[in-house]
N, C-alpha and C positions, 0 to 999 in steps of 0.2 A: 492480420493475425487472427486465427480462428480461436474459438473458446477453449478447447483442450490445450492448445499451445499457450494460450494466455495463462491458464492455471499452472501449467508446468513451469513456464518462465518465471512467474511470480513466486511460486513455491521454491524453485531452485535459488532464486535471489534471496528470499527470506532465510533459507537454511544456511546461507553463507554469512549471515549477519551475527556478530558476536552476542552471545547470550539469548538468541532467539529460540523460542520453544513452540512446538505445535501442540495444540490441545483441541479437544472436541467437547466443550462444555454445553453445546446446544444440540448434541446428537451427531450422528455420522455424516449428515448432509452439510455440516458447517465445519470448515477447517479454520481454526483461529490461531493466529501467530501472535505471541506475546514476547515482550522483553521485560524481565523483572516483574512479571505479573500484570503488566499493562498491555492492552491490545494495540497492535499497530496495523494488522491486516486480517481481513476475514475473506474467505472464499466459499461460494455456494453456487447454486443454480437458481435463477429466478425464472419461472415458467420455461424450463428447458434451456435457458441461456446462461452459460457460465459467466459469473461476475467476480470481480475482485474489489473489495471495499477497503479504502485507505484513508488515513488521516491526511489532511492537507491544510496549509496555511489558508485562512479565509480569502485573502486577496488573490493568492495563487489559484485557489479552487475556482473562483469566479473566472479568472483568465483561462484556465484549462477548459472549463465548460463552454466558454465562448469559442475557443480555438478547435476543440475536438468534439465531433458529434457523438462519439462513443464514451464520453465522460459526462456523467450526470450527478445530481446530488446524492449523498450517501444513502443507500437503501437501508431503512430501519435504523438510521443513525442521525445524529445532529447534522442537518443539511448545510450548516455554515462551516463545520470543521471536518467533514468527511465527504469523500467522492466515491462514486461507483464507476468502475472501468469495465467496459465490455470489449470483446474482440471486434475488430473491424479493420478496414483497409488503412485507416490513418493511425492505427496502433501498431507500433513495432517493438521489438525486444528492448531496444535502448530506452524507449519511453517507459515501458513497464518497469524495468530495473531502476530507472531514475525515480519513478513515483514510489516504488516500494521502499527504496533507500531513504527518500525524503520523509515518508511516513514514520519509518523507524527512528530517524534523527529527531523528528518533532517529539516523539514519545520519550526518547532518551533525554532530551533537553529538559523535560519536566520532572525527571527523577532526581532524588537527592544526589549531590555530586559523588558521594561515597558509593552509590549503587550503580553509577553509570559504567557500562562495559567499555565505552569509547567516549571520546570528546565529540559531542554532537556538532560542534562548530567546525571541525576539521575532517571528521570521518566521511569518506566517500565523496569528497569534493574535488578530488584530483581530475576526474574526467567530466566534470560538470559542464554542460553546454548552456549557453545563454539562449533563452527562447525569444 
């Protein structure tokens, strides 16, 4: 998957998530997706390369970085809890959608129950694949 397709796929997925909102708090070069005011995805270009920055469970983030050459520690974020995804041959639409949804669910899980737009333990798990 190339960079522009990566950004479009990630944005399309994020826009389908209940309560997700796009903001530009860091200027026009950064697209920031939030749920109930909390960031779950950022998109920008890092020296000409489109990237998507997502929240990830620390153990899963380590496994993803080992398995995929196009997944690295979170750019300008906590390296333990965030990953950076670049386009590449081992990155497909299904992986992007899964990682965006996982990031969203992690953020929703930390919201007060009354503010959660979905149940983070069941939302989006119907098509989940075992890695």
